[in-house]
BALOBA-1460 file (C-alpha; in Angstrom, 3 decimals):
// residues 109
<rec num="1" residu="x" x="13.752" y="-61.796" z="7.432"/>
<rec num="2" residu="x" x="15.550" y="-64.997" z="8.633"/>
<rec num="3" residu="x" x="15.961" y="-65.522" z="12.635"/>
<rec num="4" residu="x" x="18.518" y="-68.450" z="13.080"/>
<rec num="5" residu="x" x="18.466" y="-70.639" z="16.505"/>
<rec num="6" residu="x" x="21.622" y="-72.103" z="18.673"/>
<rec num="7" residu="x" x="21.835" y="-74.621" z="15.966"/>
<rec num="8" residu="x" x="21.962" y="-73.358" z="13.412"/>
<rec num="9" residu="x" x="24.793" y="-71.326" z="13.818"/>
<rec num="10" residu="x" x="26.760" y="-73.777" z="15.225"/>
<rec num="11" residu="x" x="25.853" y="-76.518" z="12.473"/>
<rec num="12" residu="x" x="26.571" y="-73.295" z="9.874"/>
<rec num="13" residu="x" x="29.492" y="-72.831" z="11.477"/>
<rec num="14" residu="x" x="31.450" y="-76.146" z="11.462"/>
<rec num="15" residu="x" x="30.505" y="-77.407" z="8.295"/>
<rec num="16" residu="x" x="31.936" y="-74.339" z="6.676"/>
<rec num="17" residu="x" x="28.165" y="-73.038" z="5.108"/>
<rec num="18" residu="x" x="27.710" y="-69.380" z="4.474"/>
<rec num="19" residu="x" x="23.653" y="-69.093" z="4.974"/>
<rec num="20" residu="x" x="24.219" y="-65.668" z="3.368"/>
<rec num="21" residu="x" x="24.300" y="-67.218" z="-0.470"/>
<rec num="22" residu="x" x="21.159" y="-69.074" z="0.602"/>
<rec num="23" residu="x" x="18.833" y="-66.050" z="1.269"/>
<rec num="24" residu="x" x="17.972" y="-62.615" z="0.520"/>
<rec num="25" residu="x" x="16.414" y="-61.131" z="3.342"/>
<rec num="26" residu="x" x="17.931" y="-59.668" z="6.595"/>
<rec num="27" residu="x" x="19.099" y="-62.282" z="8.980"/>
<rec num="28" residu="x" x="18.359" y="-61.821" z="12.443"/>
<rec num="29" residu="x" x="20.277" y="-63.148" z="15.955"/>
<rec num="30" residu="x" x="17.851" y="-63.511" z="19.177"/>
<rec num="31" residu="x" x="19.633" y="-61.953" z="21.687"/>
<rec num="32" residu="x" x="18.833" y="-65.269" z="23.342"/>
<rec num="33" residu="x" x="21.013" y="-67.088" z="20.943"/>
<rec num="34" residu="x" x="23.763" y="-64.844" z="21.542"/>
<rec num="35" residu="x" x="23.567" y="-65.631" z="25.720"/>
<rec num="36" residu="x" x="23.015" y="-69.097" z="24.406"/>
<rec num="37" residu="x" x="26.780" y="-69.227" z="22.305"/>
<rec num="38" residu="x" x="28.432" y="-67.202" z="25.369"/>
<rec num="39" residu="x" x="27.930" y="-70.254" z="27.279"/>
<rec num="40" residu="x" x="28.401" y="-73.333" z="24.908"/>
<rec num="41" residu="x" x="32.038" y="-71.453" z="23.613"/>
<rec num="42" residu="x" x="33.670" y="-72.786" z="27.301"/>
<rec num="43" residu="x" x="33.252" y="-76.714" z="25.581"/>
<rec num="44" residu="x" x="32.586" y="-76.225" z="22.133"/>
<rec num="45" residu="x" x="35.243" y="-74.477" z="19.356"/>
<rec num="46" residu="x" x="32.038" y="-73.733" z="17.355"/>
<rec num="47" residu="x" x="30.003" y="-71.948" z="19.477"/>
<rec num="48" residu="x" x="34.029" y="-69.976" z="20.635"/>
<rec num="49" residu="x" x="33.780" y="-69.265" z="16.384"/>
<rec num="50" residu="x" x="29.968" y="-68.033" z="16.305"/>
<rec num="51" residu="x" x="29.766" y="-65.048" z="18.222"/>
<rec num="52" residu="x" x="32.524" y="-63.544" z="15.711"/>
<rec num="53" residu="x" x="30.417" y="-65.024" z="13.175"/>
<rec num="54" residu="x" x="26.923" y="-63.658" z="14.374"/>
<rec num="55" residu="x" x="27.980" y="-60.446" z="15.019"/>
<rec num="56" residu="x" x="27.899" y="-59.789" z="10.847"/>
<rec num="57" residu="x" x="23.930" y="-60.309" z="11.471"/>
<rec num="58" residu="x" x="21.019" y="-57.931" z="12.959"/>
<rec num="59" residu="x" x="20.832" y="-58.445" z="16.675"/>
<rec num="60" residu="x" x="16.964" y="-59.245" z="17.645"/>
<rec num="61" residu="x" x="17.070" y="-57.932" z="21.833"/>
<rec num="62" residu="x" x="14.877" y="-60.767" z="23.603"/>
<rec num="63" residu="x" x="13.457" y="-60.757" z="27.088"/>
<rec num="64" residu="x" x="12.659" y="-64.223" z="27.133"/>
<rec num="65" residu="x" x="15.830" y="-67.534" z="27.465"/>
<rec num="66" residu="x" x="16.749" y="-70.170" z="24.950"/>
<rec num="67" residu="x" x="13.877" y="-71.349" z="22.682"/>
<rec num="68" residu="x" x="11.243" y="-69.119" z="23.637"/>
<rec num="69" residu="x" x="13.733" y="-65.909" z="23.388"/>
<rec num="70" residu="x" x="14.065" y="-67.612" z="19.366"/>
<rec num="71" residu="x" x="9.656" y="-67.447" z="19.339"/>
<rec num="72" residu="x" x="10.092" y="-64.287" z="20.973"/>
<rec num="73" residu="x" x="11.812" y="-63.019" z="18.429"/>
<rec num="74" residu="x" x="9.882" y="-64.629" z="15.355"/>
<rec num="75" residu="x" x="6.077" y="-63.326" z="16.734"/>
<rec num="76" residu="x" x="8.261" y="-60.126" z="17.212"/>
<rec num="77" residu="x" x="10.391" y="-59.486" z="14.022"/>
<rec num="78" residu="x" x="8.410" y="-61.876" z="11.939"/>
<rec num="79" residu="x" x="9.906" y="-64.215" z="9.241"/>
<rec num="80" residu="x" x="11.418" y="-67.201" z="9.005"/>
<rec num="81" residu="x" x="13.596" y="-69.572" z="11.628"/>
<rec num="82" residu="x" x="16.318" y="-71.497" z="10.716"/>
<rec num="83" residu="x" x="17.098" y="-74.778" z="12.995"/>
<rec num="84" residu="x" x="17.620" y="-78.268" z="13.472"/>
<rec num="85" residu="x" x="15.381" y="-78.833" z="16.360"/>
<rec num="86" residu="x" x="12.520" y="-80.349" z="16.520"/>
<rec num="87" residu="x" x="11.224" y="-79.669" z="19.502"/>
<rec num="88" residu="x" x="11.492" y="-76.081" z="18.637"/>
<rec num="89" residu="x" x="10.359" y="-77.418" z="15.179"/>
<rec num="90" residu="x" x="7.152" y="-78.183" z="16.017"/>
<rec num="91" residu="x" x="6.595" y="-75.597" z="18.951"/>
<rec num="92" residu="x" x="7.150" y="-72.752" z="15.674"/>
<rec num="93" residu="x" x="4.497" y="-74.739" z="13.953"/>
<rec num="94" residu="x" x="1.895" y="-75.052" z="16.578"/>
<rec num="95" residu="x" x="2.146" y="-71.085" z="16.779"/>
<rec num="96" residu="x" x="1.933" y="-70.575" z="13.044"/>
<rec num="97" residu="x" x="5.723" y="-69.818" z="12.415"/>
<rec num="98" residu="x" x="7.112" y="-70.902" z="9.126"/>
<rec num="99" residu="x" x="10.542" y="-73.061" z="9.903"/>
<rec num="100" residu="x" x="13.168" y="-75.137" z="8.359"/>
<rec num="101" residu="x" x="15.791" y="-76.456" z="8.424"/>
<rec num="102" residu="x" x="20.062" y="-77.165" z="7.552"/>
<rec num="103" residu="x" x="22.034" y="-79.613" z="6.459"/>
<rec num="104" residu="x" x="23.492" y="-81.649" z="4.180"/>
<rec num="105" residu="x" x="25.320" y="-77.765" z="2.849"/>
<rec num="106" residu="x" x="21.893" y="-76.728" z="2.309"/>
<rec num="107" residu="x" x="19.147" y="-74.967" z="3.448"/>
<rec num="108" residu="x" x="15.704" y="-76.851" z="3.219"/>
<rec num="109" residu="x" x="12.643" y="-76.085" z="3.992"/>
């Protein structure tokens, strides 16, 4: 499973990147990420678009908020997290959870 973080969604929307073009796995979005997008939507049109954009993916119910919700989803559902957040990537690495970034129109390892 591929798990999307908030900043990966916003980046993909901004750059018009179709994530499913790069992955063969199921794509999931933690409920904490949807909450974060909802909080950002008033000030960020990419977050507003992102809320509609993620409806085509599986929603992963989590109890925790923010990055902790992403970690909870990765622990519960397994897979790789796509995020451009360096602090989150370090936290994921410390917990032996795979992560990758999205930049320059590509998903990177």
